[in-house]
C-alpha angles and dihedrals in degrees: 000000000000121000113251117214110209123207117258093253088062093051094090124091115286122202142188117349092358091067093045093050093049094049091049091053095048092048092052094241092120137009136222116267111290114262120231115270110262128178118258118244092256089055089077122064144150120238116238099231088187096050116126096228098065123104113240132184117188089340122147121202117220132174089260099045140287129315141164111302100203114021088197092063113099142158128217090242094065128044096229146025113314143189131188127211122184116188123221115266113273117215107223099196089226141035117278135169108187131055143167117222116190115195116196108201145148106240114187118204112287094022130101142189118214118199123197138168138202133180143202134210098171129046114268097008131096138183115244117271118272124200118229118250135204112343091005094289118154132173122199118213092237139029113268137189098197124052136194131187124207124197123196114195114202119194142172113277104258091353142067124354132191120252121212111213101178143354123202127185126197131177111244114257089236117045111205121209118264113279093236141353116306114280099027091092091060126084102294098309091195090062102237120189123222131190104236136174108243127201128193112254101202107163094136110193093023124113125249126221092267093050099262116146107226113242128200112279091006123180116226140084138229125228124194096248137059092223092090098034110132124210119267104290093002128136098201095115120036140163130201115226124197127190126174094333099318122104139187134180111219135181121241107246104153144043123238170007108197099326134049100195102045110113095170094166091071124080113271092252090059097037115118092219139002096038093171093066120093117257110268095029113110116217093236088056093052090045096049099041102032107022092248110173089011088298091293133123124232089277092053095254118138110249109242095192137007097254119161097169138032120213126205119235099258094050092042098049107022104027100041102017093230120160099177137026108278146146117291136179110249122193118194103222120240116265092015091296090287098145104292093247096332123098129226129191128203123216121224093197141012111281141167122256110213138195091245139020094273141074088234090076103094143217101033114244097211144339140239122218134211115279093004122125127221136188112253132201106191143305135263136192111253143142116342111250124194126204130166092348095311124111123201131174097187119108126190122221114226128189111237126226092231091052130265122062140274135199130229127188112254088225087080098051129086119246125031127347090289096042088251095306107138102181119087115216 
């Protein structure tokens, strides 16, 4: 039995119950009173707003922070100019559910900064985004080991914009249990299908809520809530649409139609607004068909149709063969559409894919391109690569279309140092 050295203040005679309690503690038969749960030092960090691995849409970096790059840039889901910043994923080292996110910003009159977080506890899958509440507090519906923060900067068209100076994140001192069993906090993990009225989005040349510039015959959808909005080029949240025997699975890259806080695919108790409506019923549908909310959307506009989803031109015309707005069957993909067990990575810049985890392996066997997503197997430790002041020795193994595998440095991938790939080769 190891020798226990007692502090000097304990080296005086102890009598009665004091002696008994001390002996019990030393023998492991009891324990001192439990201390209050406090976050570990690594559970508090500051986000590097200038880091190269973040995802940015219409964001300008300045010495004092980030702001809206082009105040004329706007999306239909917000009334003014907007910019979107999504931080790299932060590995927590343990599973957590509650956080406090403090955003230090200059917010001129008429402008706003919206802060949201999401987490992951399984490669390729994410919880839905949750907006921070009073004091920056936010609680995710399930425990996560990887965390991301998203900032949406809303400015005045052609005028003032907010500037975010700093963002700090801390694990809450007390970690509550998950709100429900793992998976139910994601985008309809069971994969329910709803009959929804779909409208063609169009708007070629415009910008979506995640910063994507809409291309001719593009393939994506818009849902009336930011909770399932994927990053620009991302595939984390997807839905499968079917119309008269033709189907397509498309990512969620925009917010709309009509509302922006109507996550109707969630159970009423979890829904952000309109909690008296049944799950699977969009507010616009209830307003148009039944006069719900006086027939108006969340902005007071009269709903001119019952649309619960917008469809980009390529998905509308080429994928589904639609010619007019109509009802379609929409399935919310299991695990939020995050890959169903497979993992994808997204590049933030053009980079070479090599036959080994080193830049010495020439010539390159392939390339990755900005904003594009690729299936990934696992990661290895290889040559250290430095880009924009950041050094990373993790390389991600990618399956190649021609067969075989290639490796790309994690320094060029969005998310954490492995691009969100948790499995080591």
